[in-house]
C-alpha positions as CSV (number, residue, x, y, z in Angstrom):
1,M,23.0,-1.9,11.1
2,S,23.4,-2.1,14.9
3,R,21.2,-0.3,17.4
4,G,24.1,1.9,18.5
5,T,24.4,4.0,15.4
6,A,22.1,7.0,16.1
7,H,25.1,9.4,16.1
8,A,26.3,8.0,12.8
9,W,22.9,8.5,11.3
10,A,22.6,12.1,12.5
11,S,26.0,12.9,10.9
12,A,25.8,10.7,7.8
13,G,26.1,13.6,5.5
14,H,23.8,16.2,3.9
15,Y,21.7,13.7,2.0
16,P,22.2,10.3,3.8
17,E,21.1,7.1,2.0
18,R,22.2,3.6,1.9
19,E,24.5,2.5,-0.9
20,E,23.1,-0.5,-2.8
21,K,25.4,-3.5,-2.9
22,R,25.4,-5.6,-6.0
23,E,24.7,-9.2,-5.0
24,A,27.0,-12.0,-6.2
25,W,25.8,-15.5,-6.6
26,H,26.9,-16.5,-3.0
27,D,24.9,-13.5,-1.6
28,R,21.8,-14.7,-3.5
29,L,22.3,-18.2,-2.1
30,E,22.7,-17.0,1.4
31,T,19.5,-15.0,1.0
32,A,17.6,-18.0,-0.3
33,L,18.7,-20.2,2.5
34,S,18.2,-17.7,5.3
35,S,14.7,-16.8,4.0
36,L,13.7,-20.4,4.8
37,A,14.5,-19.9,8.5
38,V,13.6,-16.3,9.1
39,P,9.8,-16.8,9.4
40,W,10.4,-19.1,12.3
41,L,12.8,-16.9,14.2
42,R,11.3,-15.0,17.1
43,P,12.8,-12.3,19.4
44,R,13.6,-13.3,22.9
45,R,10.4,-12.8,24.9
46,G,12.4,-12.3,28.1
47,R,14.2,-9.2,26.7
48,L,11.0,-7.6,25.6
49,D,9.4,-8.1,29.0
50,A,12.5,-6.7,30.7
51,M,12.4,-3.6,28.5
52,V,8.7,-3.1,29.2
53,R,9.5,-3.2,33.0
54,R,12.4,-0.8,32.5
55,I,10.1,1.6,30.6
56,G,7.6,1.3,33.5
57,R,10.2,2.3,36.0
58,H,11.2,5.4,34.0
59,G,7.4,6.1,33.6
60,G,7.0,6.5,37.4
61,Q,9.5,9.4,37.3
62,A,8.0,11.0,34.2
63,A,4.5,11.0,35.7
64,G,5.8,13.4,38.4
65,M,7.2,15.9,36.0
66,T,5.6,19.2,34.9
67,D,5.0,19.8,31.2
68,A,8.2,22.0,31.1
69,E,10.2,19.3,32.9
70,L,8.9,16.7,30.5
71,L,10.0,18.9,27.6
72,Q,13.5,19.3,29.2
73,A,13.7,15.6,29.9
74,G,13.0,15.0,26.2
75,R,16.0,17.1,25.2
76,Q,18.2,15.3,27.7
77,A,17.0,12.0,26.3
78,G,17.9,13.2,22.8
79,R,21.5,14.0,23.9
80,L,21.7,10.6,25.5
81,L,20.5,8.9,22.3
82,R,23.0,10.9,20.2
83,R,25.8,9.9,22.5
84,E,25.0,6.2,23.1
85,G,22.8,5.3,20.2
86,F,19.7,3.2,20.4
87,R,20.9,1.2,23.4
88,D,18.3,-0.2,25.8
89,G,18.7,2.4,28.5
90,A,18.4,5.4,26.2
91,V,15.4,3.8,24.3
92,A,13.6,2.9,27.6
93,L,13.9,6.5,28.8
94,A,12.6,7.9,25.5
95,F,9.7,5.5,25.3
96,A,8.7,6.4,28.9
97,L,8.6,10.1,28.0
98,V,6.6,9.4,24.9
99,R,4.1,7.3,26.8
100,E,3.7,10.1,29.4
101,A,3.2,12.7,26.7
102,A,0.5,10.6,25.0
103,S,-1.3,10.1,28.2
104,R,-1.3,13.8,28.9
105,R,-2.1,15.2,25.5
106,L,-4.3,12.4,24.0
107,G,-5.6,10.6,27.1
108,M,-4.2,7.4,25.6
109,R,-1.5,5.5,27.3
110,H,0.6,3.0,25.3
111,F,-0.2,-0.6,26.2
112,D,2.6,-3.0,26.9
113,V,2.1,-4.7,23.5
114,Q,2.5,-1.3,21.8
115,L,5.8,-0.8,23.7
116,A,6.9,-4.2,22.4
117,G,5.9,-3.1,18.9
118,G,7.8,0.1,19.2
119,L,10.9,-1.8,20.3
120,A,10.6,-4.0,17.2
121,L,10.4,-0.9,15.0
122,V,13.5,0.6,16.6
123,D,15.3,-2.7,15.9
124,G,14.4,-2.4,12.2
125,M,11.7,-5.1,12.0
126,V,8.1,-5.4,10.8
127,A,5.7,-5.6,13.8
128,E,2.7,-7.7,12.9
129,M,0.0,-6.3,15.2
130,E,-3.6,-7.4,14.9
131,T,-5.9,-4.8,13.3
132,G,-7.3,-2.4,15.9
133,E,-4.3,-2.7,18.2
134,G,-3.2,1.0,17.8
135,K,-0.4,1.0,15.2
136,T,-0.8,4.7,14.7
137,L,0.0,5.3,18.4
138,T,2.8,2.7,18.4
139,A,4.6,4.5,15.6
140,T,5.1,7.6,17.9
141,L,7.5,5.6,20.1
142,P,10.3,4.9,17.5
143,A,9.5,8.2,15.6
144,C,10.1,10.3,18.7
145,A,13.1,8.4,19.8
146,A,14.8,8.8,16.4
147,A,13.7,12.4,16.1
148,L,15.1,13.3,19.5
149,A,18.4,11.8,18.3
150,G,18.4,14.2,15.4
151,I,17.4,11.6,12.8
152,P,14.8,12.8,10.2
153,V,11.9,10.3,10.3
154,H,9.4,9.5,7.5
155,V,6.2,7.8,8.6
156,I,4.9,6.2,5.4
157,T,1.3,5.3,5.0
158,V,-0.9,4.2,2.0
159,N,-3.0,7.4,1.3
160,D,-3.2,11.1,1.9
161,Y,-6.2,10.8,4.2
162,L,-4.4,8.5,6.6
163,A,-1.2,10.6,6.5
164,G,-3.1,13.8,7.3
165,R,-5.3,12.1,10.0
166,D,-2.4,10.4,11.8
167,A,-0.2,13.6,11.8
168,A,-3.1,15.6,13.2
169,E,-4.0,13.1,15.9
170,M,-0.5,12.4,17.0
171,G,0.8,15.9,16.6
172,P,0.3,16.9,20.3
173,V,2.6,14.0,21.4
174,Y,5.4,15.3,19.3
175,A,4.8,18.9,20.4
176,A,5.0,17.9,24.1
177,L,8.6,16.8,23.5
178,G,9.5,19.8,21.3
179,L,9.4,18.0,18.0
180,S,7.9,19.4,14.8
181,V,5.6,17.4,12.5
182,G,5.0,17.9,8.7
183,V,2.6,16.3,6.3
184,I,3.1,15.7,2.5
185,R,-0.1,15.7,0.5
186,Q,-0.7,15.4,-3.2
187,G,-0.8,18.8,-5.0
188,M,1.5,20.6,-2.5
189,D,3.9,23.2,-4.0
190,H,7.7,22.9,-3.8
191,A,8.2,25.3,-0.9
192,S,5.5,23.6,1.2
193,R,7.1,20.2,0.6
194,R,10.6,21.4,1.6
195,A,9.1,22.8,4.8
196,A,7.4,19.5,5.6
197,Y,10.5,17.5,5.0
198,A,12.5,19.9,7.2
199,C,10.3,18.9,10.2
200,D,11.6,16.3,12.7
201,V,8.9,13.8,11.7
202,T,7.2,13.8,8.3
203,Y,4.0,11.9,7.5
204,C,3.6,11.0,3.8
205,T,2.5,8.3,1.4
206,N,4.9,5.9,-0.3
207,K,4.1,7.4,-3.7
208,E,4.8,11.0,-2.6
209,A,8.1,10.1,-0.9
210,A,9.4,8.1,-3.8
211,F,8.5,10.7,-6.4
212,D,10.0,13.5,-4.3
213,Y,13.2,11.4,-4.1
214,L,13.2,11.0,-7.9
215,K,12.7,14.8,-8.2
216,D,15.8,15.3,-6.1
217,R,17.7,12.9,-8.3
218,I,16.7,14.9,-11.4
219,V,17.9,18.1,-9.8
220,M,21.3,16.7,-8.9
221,W,21.5,14.4,-11.9
222,D,22.6,11.5,-9.7
223,R,23.1,10.7,-6.0
224,P,24.1,13.9,-4.3
225,S,27.3,13.2,-2.2
226,P,28.2,15.4,0.8
227,M,31.1,16.9,-1.1
228,R,29.0,17.7,-4.2
229,L,26.4,19.3,-2.0
230,Q,29.0,21.5,-0.2
231,L,30.4,22.6,-3.5
232,E,26.9,23.3,-4.8
233,R,26.2,25.6,-1.9
234,L,29.1,27.8,-2.9
235,Y,26.7,29.1,-5.6
236,G,24.5,30.6,-2.9
237,E,20.7,30.8,-3.1
238,D,20.7,29.7,-6.8
239,S,22.5,26.4,-6.0
240,R,20.9,23.1,-6.9
241,A,21.3,22.0,-3.3
242,N,18.8,24.6,-2.2
243,R,16.2,23.1,-4.6
244,L,16.3,19.6,-3.0
245,L,13.1,18.6,-1.3
246,M,14.3,15.9,1.1
247,R,17.1,15.7,3.7
248,G,17.9,12.2,2.7
249,L,16.6,8.7,3.5
250,S,17.5,8.1,7.1
251,F,14.6,6.3,8.9
252,A,11.3,5.1,7.5
253,I,8.5,3.6,9.5
254,V,6.1,2.1,7.0
255,D,2.5,1.6,8.1
256,E,0.6,-1.2,6.3
257,A,4.0,-2.5,5.3
258,D,2.8,-5.5,3.3
259,S,0.7,-3.2,1.1
260,V,3.5,-0.7,0.5
261,L,6.5,-3.0,0.3
262,I,4.9,-6.0,-1.3
263,D,1.6,-5.3,-3.1
264,E,2.5,-2.0,-4.7
265,A,6.0,-3.1,-5.5
266,R,4.9,-4.6,-8.9
267,T,4.6,-1.1,-10.5
268,P,7.7,1.1,-11.2
269,L,7.5,4.8,-10.4
270,I,8.2,7.0,-13.4
271,I,8.6,10.8,-13.7
272,S,7.9,11.9,-17.2
273,A,7.7,15.1,-19.3
274,D,5.4,16.1,-22.1
275,P,7.2,16.0,-25.5
276,H,4.4,18.1,-27.1
277,S,3.8,15.9,-30.2
278,A,0.5,16.3,-32.0
279,T,1.2,13.6,-34.6
280,E,1.1,10.8,-32.1
281,Q,-2.6,11.4,-31.2
282,N,-3.6,10.2,-34.8
283,V,-1.3,7.2,-34.4
284,Y,-3.0,6.1,-31.2
285,R,-6.4,6.4,-32.9
286,L,-5.1,4.3,-35.9
287,A,-3.7,1.7,-33.5
288,L,-7.0,1.4,-31.6
289,N,-9.0,1.1,-34.8
290,A,-6.6,-1.6,-36.0
291,A,-7.0,-3.5,-32.7
292,M,-10.8,-3.3,-33.0
293,G,-10.5,-5.2,-36.3
294,L,-8.8,-8.2,-34.8
295,A,-10.8,-11.3,-33.7
296,P,-10.1,-12.9,-30.3
297,G,-8.8,-16.4,-30.5
298,D,-7.9,-16.3,-34.2
299,D,-5.8,-13.1,-34.2
300,F,-4.8,-12.7,-30.6
301,A,-5.1,-14.3,-27.1
302,V,-5.6,-12.5,-23.8
303,S,-3.9,-13.7,-20.6
304,G,-5.8,-12.5,-17.6
305,S,-3.4,-13.8,-15.0
306,E,-0.3,-12.3,-16.7
307,R,-2.3,-9.2,-17.9
308,E,-0.8,-9.5,-21.3
309,V,-2.0,-9.8,-24.9
310,E,-0.3,-12.1,-27.4
311,L,-0.6,-11.4,-31.1
312,H,-0.8,-14.4,-33.3
313,E,0.8,-14.5,-36.8
314,R,-2.5,-13.9,-38.4
315,G,-3.1,-10.9,-36.2
316,R,0.3,-9.5,-37.0
317,A,-0.4,-9.8,-40.7
318,K,-3.8,-8.1,-40.4
319,A,-2.3,-5.3,-38.3
320,E,0.5,-4.7,-40.9
321,R,-2.1,-4.7,-43.7
322,F,-4.1,-2.0,-41.9
323,D,-4.0,1.5,-43.5
324,W,-1.2,3.2,-41.6
325,A,-0.8,6.0,-44.2
326,E,-1.1,8.8,-41.6
327,A,1.6,7.2,-39.5
328,R,4.2,6.4,-42.1
329,G,7.5,7.9,-41.3
330,W,6.5,8.1,-37.6
331,T,6.5,4.4,-36.8
332,N,8.1,1.3,-38.1
333,A,6.7,-2.3,-38.2
334,L,7.8,-3.2,-34.7
335,Q,6.4,-0.1,-33.2
336,R,3.1,-0.5,-35.0
337,E,2.9,-4.1,-33.7
338,E,3.5,-2.8,-30.1
339,L,0.9,-0.1,-30.5
340,V,-1.7,-2.6,-31.7
341,R,-0.9,-4.8,-28.7
342,Q,-1.5,-1.8,-26.4
343,G,-4.7,-1.1,-28.2
344,L,-5.9,-4.7,-27.5
345,A,-4.9,-4.3,-23.9
346,A,-7.0,-1.0,-23.7
347,L,-10.0,-2.8,-25.2
348,H,-9.8,-6.2,-23.4
349,L,-7.8,-5.9,-20.2
350,Y,-8.8,-2.5,-18.7
351,E,-12.4,-2.0,-17.6
352,R,-14.2,1.2,-16.7
353,D,-15.2,1.5,-13.0
354,R,-12.8,-1.3,-12.2
355,H,-9.4,-0.2,-13.3
356,Y,-10.2,3.4,-13.9
357,L,-12.9,6.1,-13.6
358,V,-13.9,8.8,-16.1
359,R,-14.3,12.0,-14.1
360,D,-14.5,15.5,-15.5
361,G,-13.7,14.3,-19.0
362,T,-10.5,12.6,-17.9
363,V,-9.4,9.0,-17.3
364,Q,-8.2,8.5,-13.7
365,I,-6.5,5.3,-12.6
366,I,-8.0,3.4,-9.6
367,D,-5.4,1.8,-7.3
368,E,-6.4,-1.8,-7.2
369,Y,-5.1,-2.3,-3.6
370,T,-6.5,0.8,-1.9
371,G,-9.5,1.5,-4.2
372,R,-8.4,5.2,-4.4
373,L,-8.0,7.4,-7.4
374,M,-4.5,8.3,-8.6
375,P,-5.3,11.4,-10.8
376,D,-1.6,12.2,-11.4
377,R,-0.6,8.8,-12.7
378,S,-0.9,7.5,-16.2
379,W,-0.2,4.2,-18.0
380,E,2.8,4.3,-20.2
381,R,3.7,3.5,-23.9
382,G,0.4,4.9,-25.3
383,L,-1.9,2.7,-23.2
384,H,-3.4,5.7,-21.3
385,Q,-4.0,7.6,-24.5
386,M,-5.8,4.7,-26.1
387,I,-8.1,4.2,-23.1
388,E,-8.9,7.9,-23.3
389,I,-9.8,7.6,-27.0
390,K,-11.8,4.4,-26.1
391,E,-13.8,6.5,-23.6
392,N,-14.3,9.5,-26.0
393,C,-12.1,11.7,-23.8
394,E,-9.6,14.2,-25.1
395,P,-6.3,12.3,-25.3
396,T,-3.4,13.7,-23.4
397,S,0.1,13.7,-24.7
398,R,2.4,10.7,-24.2
399,K,5.0,11.3,-21.6
400,D,8.8,10.8,-22.0
401,T,10.5,9.1,-19.1
402,L,12.9,11.4,-17.1
403,A,13.5,9.1,-14.1
404,R,12.2,5.8,-12.8
405,I,12.7,3.6,-9.7
406,S,10.9,0.6,-8.2
407,Y,9.6,0.7,-4.6
408,Q,12.0,-2.2,-3.8
409,R,15.1,-0.1,-4.7
410,F,13.7,3.1,-3.1
411,F,13.0,1.6,0.3
412,R,16.2,-0.4,0.4
413,R,18.1,3.0,0.3
414,Y,16.8,4.0,3.7
415,L,19.5,3.7,6.4
416,R,17.0,2.1,8.7
417,L,13.6,0.6,7.6
418,A,10.9,-0.7,9.8
419,G,7.2,-1.5,9.3
420,M,3.8,-2.3,10.9
421,T,0.9,-4.2,9.6
422,G,-1.8,-6.7,10.6
423,T,-0.9,-9.1,7.8
424,A,2.8,-9.9,7.3
425,R,3.5,-13.5,8.2
426,E,2.4,-14.8,4.7
427,V,5.1,-12.6,3.1
428,A,7.8,-12.9,5.8
429,R,10.2,-14.6,3.4
430,E,9.8,-12.0,0.7
431,L,10.2,-9.1,3.2
432,W,13.5,-10.7,4.4
433,S,14.9,-11.6,0.9
434,I,14.2,-8.1,-0.6
435,Y,14.5,-5.7,2.4
436,R,16.2,-7.8,5.1
437,L,13.2,-7.2,7.3
438,R,12.2,-9.7,10.0
439,V,8.6,-10.1,11.0
440,V,7.7,-10.1,14.7
441,S,4.1,-11.3,15.5
442,L,2.8,-9.6,18.7
443,P,-0.1,-10.7,20.9
444,T,-3.3,-8.6,21.2
445,N,-3.9,-6.4,24.2
446,R,-7.3,-8.0,24.8
447,P,-8.5,-11.4,23.8
448,L,-10.0,-11.5,20.3
449,R,-13.8,-11.9,20.1
450,R,-14.0,-11.8,16.3
451,K,-15.8,-14.9,14.9
452,A,-15.4,-16.3,11.4
453,L,-18.5,-17.7,9.7
454,P,-18.0,-20.3,7.0
455,G,-17.4,-19.0,3.5
456,R,-20.2,-19.6,1.0
457,A,-19.7,-20.5,-2.7
458,F,-22.3,-19.9,-5.5
459,P,-22.3,-21.1,-9.1
460,T,-23.3,-17.7,-10.5
461,E,-22.9,-14.0,-9.7
462,S,-26.7,-13.4,-9.5
463,R,-27.2,-16.1,-6.9
464,K,-24.3,-14.6,-4.9
465,W,-25.8,-11.1,-4.9
466,D,-29.2,-12.4,-4.0
467,A,-27.7,-14.2,-1.0
468,A,-25.7,-11.1,0.0
469,V,-28.9,-8.9,0.0
470,R,-30.8,-11.5,2.1
471,T,-27.9,-11.7,4.6
472,I,-27.6,-7.9,4.8
473,A,-31.4,-7.5,5.4
474,K,-31.2,-10.2,8.2
475,V,-28.3,-8.6,10.0
476,H,-29.7,-5.1,9.6
477,G,-33.0,-6.3,11.1
478,S,-31.2,-7.2,14.3
479,G,-29.8,-3.7,14.6
480,R,-26.2,-4.5,13.9
481,P,-24.1,-2.4,11.5
482,V,-22.9,-4.2,8.3
483,L,-19.8,-3.4,6.2
484,I,-19.8,-5.0,2.8
485,G,-16.5,-5.1,0.9
486,T,-16.4,-5.1,-2.9
487,R,-13.4,-5.1,-5.3
488,S,-14.5,-2.5,-7.8
489,V,-16.5,0.7,-8.2
490,A,-18.8,-1.2,-10.6
491,A,-19.5,-3.9,-8.0
492,S,-20.2,-1.5,-5.2
493,E,-22.7,0.5,-7.5
494,H,-24.4,-2.8,-8.5
495,L,-24.9,-3.9,-4.9
496,S,-26.1,-0.4,-4.0
497,A,-28.8,-0.7,-6.7
498,L,-29.9,-4.1,-5.3
499,L,-30.1,-2.7,-1.8
500,E,-32.1,0.3,-3.0
501,E,-34.5,-2.0,-4.7
502,A,-34.8,-4.0,-1.5
503,G,-35.6,-0.8,0.5
504,L,-32.4,-1.1,2.6
505,P,-30.9,2.4,3.5
506,H,-27.1,2.4,3.0
507,R,-24.0,4.5,2.3
508,V,-21.5,3.8,-0.5
509,L,-17.7,4.4,-0.1
510,N,-15.7,4.1,-3.3
511,A,-13.4,6.3,-5.5
512,Q,-16.5,8.4,-6.5
513,Q,-17.3,9.3,-2.9
514,D,-13.7,9.8,-1.7
515,R,-14.4,13.3,-0.5
516,Q,-17.0,12.0,2.0
517,E,-14.7,9.2,3.3
518,A,-14.2,10.5,6.9
519,E,-18.0,11.1,7.4
520,I,-18.9,7.6,6.0
521,V,-16.3,5.8,8.1
522,A,-17.4,7.6,11.3
523,Q,-21.0,6.4,10.8
524,A,-20.2,2.8,9.7
525,G,-20.3,1.4,13.3
526,Q,-23.6,3.0,14.3
527,R,-26.7,0.9,15.0
528,G,-28.3,-0.4,11.8
529,Q,-25.9,1.3,9.5
530,I,-25.1,-0.5,6.1
531,T,-21.9,0.6,4.4
532,V,-20.8,-0.7,0.9
533,A,-17.2,-0.1,0.3
534,T,-14.3,-0.9,-2.0
535,N,-10.8,-1.5,-0.6
536,M,-10.8,2.1,0.7
537,A,-12.3,0.7,3.9
538,G,-9.8,-2.2,4.1
539,R,-6.7,-0.6,5.6
540,G,-6.2,1.9,8.4
541,T,-9.9,2.4,8.9
542,D,-10.9,2.5,12.5
543,I,-14.7,1.8,12.7
544,R,-15.9,2.6,16.3
545,L,-19.1,0.9,17.5
546,G,-22.0,3.1,18.4
547,E,-23.8,2.9,21.7
548,G,-25.3,-0.5,22.4
549,V,-23.9,-2.1,19.3
550,A,-21.5,-4.3,21.2
551,Q,-24.4,-5.9,23.1
552,L,-26.0,-6.7,19.8
553,G,-23.0,-8.6,18.5
554,G,-20.8,-5.8,17.0
555,L,-20.0,-5.1,13.4
556,H,-20.6,-7.7,10.7
557,V,-18.2,-7.7,7.8
558,M,-19.0,-9.4,4.5
559,A,-16.6,-9.8,1.6
560,T,-18.5,-10.3,-1.7
561,E,-15.4,-11.2,-3.8
562,R,-12.1,-12.8,-2.8
563,S,-9.0,-10.8,-3.5
564,E,-5.9,-12.1,-5.2
565,A,-4.0,-12.1,-1.9
566,G,-5.5,-13.6,1.3
567,R,-3.9,-10.7,3.3
568,I,-6.2,-8.2,1.7
569,D,-9.2,-10.2,2.7
570,R,-7.9,-10.4,6.3
571,Q,-7.5,-6.6,6.3
572,L,-11.2,-6.2,5.5
573,F,-12.2,-8.8,8.1
574,G,-10.1,-6.9,10.6
575,R,-12.5,-4.0,10.5
576,C,-14.6,-5.8,13.1
577,G,-13.7,-7.2,16.5
578,R,-11.1,-4.5,17.3
579,Q,-9.7,-4.1,20.9
580,G,-11.8,-6.9,22.3
581,D,-15.1,-5.8,20.7
582,P,-17.4,-8.6,19.4
583,G,-17.8,-9.0,15.6
584,T,-18.4,-11.5,12.9
585,Y,-17.2,-11.8,9.3
586,E,-17.9,-14.0,6.3
587,A,-17.0,-14.3,2.6
588,L,-19.3,-14.9,-0.4
589,F,-17.8,-15.9,-3.7
590,S,-19.1,-17.2,-7.0
591,L,-17.4,-19.3,-9.7
592,E,-17.9,-16.5,-12.2
593,E,-15.6,-14.1,-10.4
594,E,-12.4,-13.0,-12.0
595,L,-10.2,-14.8,-9.5
596,A,-11.9,-18.2,-10.2
597,K,-11.9,-17.7,-14.0
598,T,-8.3,-16.5,-14.1
599,F,-6.5,-18.5,-11.5
600,G,-8.9,-21.3,-10.7
601,R,-7.9,-24.9,-11.5
602,R,-10.1,-26.3,-14.2
603,F,-10.1,-29.8,-12.6
604,L,-11.9,-28.2,-9.7
605,L,-13.9,-25.5,-11.5
606,W,-16.3,-27.7,-13.4
607,P,-16.9,-30.3,-10.6
608,A,-17.6,-27.4,-8.1
609,A,-20.0,-25.7,-10.5
610,A,-21.9,-29.0,-11.1
611,L,-22.1,-29.7,-7.4
612,L,-23.3,-26.2,-6.5
613,R,-26.0,-26.4,-9.2
614,S,-27.3,-29.8,-8.1
615,P,-30.5,-30.0,-6.0
616,I,-28.4,-31.6,-3.2
617,P,-25.0,-29.7,-3.4
618,L,-23.2,-32.3,-1.3
619,G,-19.5,-31.3,-1.2
620,G,-20.0,-28.2,-3.4
621,Q,-19.2,-25.8,-0.7
622,W,-16.0,-27.7,0.2
623,A,-15.0,-27.8,-3.5
624,G,-15.7,-24.1,-3.9
625,R,-13.6,-23.1,-0.8
626,L,-10.7,-25.3,-2.0
627,L,-10.9,-23.8,-5.5
628,F,-10.6,-20.2,-4.2
629,H,-7.9,-21.1,-1.7
630,L,-5.7,-22.6,-4.5
631,A,-6.6,-19.7,-6.8
632,Q,-5.4,-17.2,-4.2
633,R,-2.1,-19.1,-3.7
634,R,-1.6,-19.3,-7.5
635,A,-2.2,-15.5,-7.8
636,E,0.2,-14.8,-4.9
637,R,3.0,-16.8,-6.5
638,L,2.5,-15.1,-9.8
639,H,2.6,-11.6,-8.3
640,A,5.7,-12.6,-6.3
641,R,7.4,-13.6,-9.5
642,L,6.4,-10.3,-11.2
643,R,8.0,-8.4,-8.3
644,R,11.2,-10.4,-8.6
645,N,11.3,-9.8,-12.3
646,L,10.9,-6.0,-11.8
647,L,13.8,-6.0,-9.4
648,K,15.9,-7.9,-11.9
649,M,14.9,-5.5,-14.7
650,D,16.0,-2.6,-12.5
651,A,19.4,-4.2,-12.1
652,R,19.7,-4.8,-15.8
653,M,18.8,-1.2,-16.5
654,E,21.4,0.0,-14.1
655,D,24.1,-2.0,-16.0
656,A,22.8,-0.7,-19.3
657,L,22.7,3.0,-18.2
658,A,25.9,2.9,-16.2
659,F,27.9,4.5,-19.0
660,S,25.8,7.7,-18.7
661,G,26.6,8.2,-15.1
662,R,23.1,7.8,-13.7
663,M,21.1,4.7,-12.7
664,E,17.5,5.9,-12.9
């Protein structure tokens, strides 16, 4: 879509969204070929520099305006944007007004690199900006420009905390230009959600936006066309059109774009209803008991990389011989086999304090990418109920699916999509092939002073944790703050116990301490502070250094386990060395970690272990680092394949359900 389409967006109907085009074989071929070249394409630097200078000239005029004149100038810029679209002159004027508003209301003036990032977002690209470069402030530039043009804007982020924080901090900028800001949070009622989406700019999470879109689809049964909505409104206040939450999918600016559009795209979003069946609870107990009677290796095999359980013939026979008397008439042989497979998954693939927490007598899922709880989500096909039974919780009812959609299909329906992140170049091809998003890497405002220390490999978990505690004690003794990243609640609690034993004062941030997040993050950069955190501290977390900390060397970040994507590790390391501050980071990993055992190459695993255990571990560190590098690449390829398969499955379901008149 060209830049000169703002008027078309503003008048695109009562519920605008992009129609999905079914790709033919030549479209898929073109996508595959173009994705090879897209990562190497760069915008013309001369054009960006010219636009920055143009914005600066408008800025001189804006600086002399009163607040009332600035507000009036914003309205005039909006009329210009509606008339001309997102052409350079109109965009430069709008950006200059936003920059002046931010300077007055926040005491923060957009840097030139932030202006360049805003231009990339207006053009519908992903701006790769180093962590700490002010992506939150950057988003106000395209958000204000689009909102002034009358286009509803959704600023998408990864959790409620960041959505609320960013809306509150940036709210004065929007208010200075006469724009309203809304926030969508988990647990809000229908009326509050409608009011938030009715604002010019709405901050929300990817999960809330996608689920609210599905709710609108359920209300209207299918995509609500402008004519259908007009006819619906003839029914007055009781019309279905008045029950819709959103105003359509016009323009989304996705913060942490690689996390939202790539990492979380493996899981479909499902809205379900309670069928109120009591019989099924006994069936789940039977299936879990049957699964407990099967022997690993002989009866079944577990694939950690694929997160699947395969039943062998012997296991199938034993499962069928199990006493299913209480379930007869409710299940058949194929259903019983599937239930036993789900029972095995509950027993062997899902771990407490890693994949879920038990809180207030309920099983709550932990988001593996953000480390946060998702209390309103549940696993499907009886898996959630079997985990509840496994943990001696009262089992909830299985849910029947009312609507489903994948993140890929949801975000592709926005008329204009843009994103920001500090880690996008590794997935540039996938962003292009799925969403037609180009990645633009932008320089830092100040030279980076972040230093990488060599990664250290260990043969066992115990030796790794001992080294971690020694390193933490040494850095703490120098007065520098330390942030230690862990991949699970269990790991963070284990390290906390070791630090307690060593007499090292510290704070823990994981899904069990989510209510104290803001306070813990605010203290993490203070002199001598030790913070143990899961992925909750890996994205969108601005850790400011306390007085005198920069002179000591800044924040030290330590990863105690490598993630399945190198981008997630880079996000954690990016908590230090922000905006020219000094800082150091390092990674510690052991050959007993899940990544090494699941994705590590065996021809490297055993030699690396032998070398690391030898009295003179010559080459052991090199072999260990190579092992984890290859394991991460292997995991990333697998996850990319799973995302492609989910998209293909969505297309197949669309074909299968087309006869019913609805696609989700």
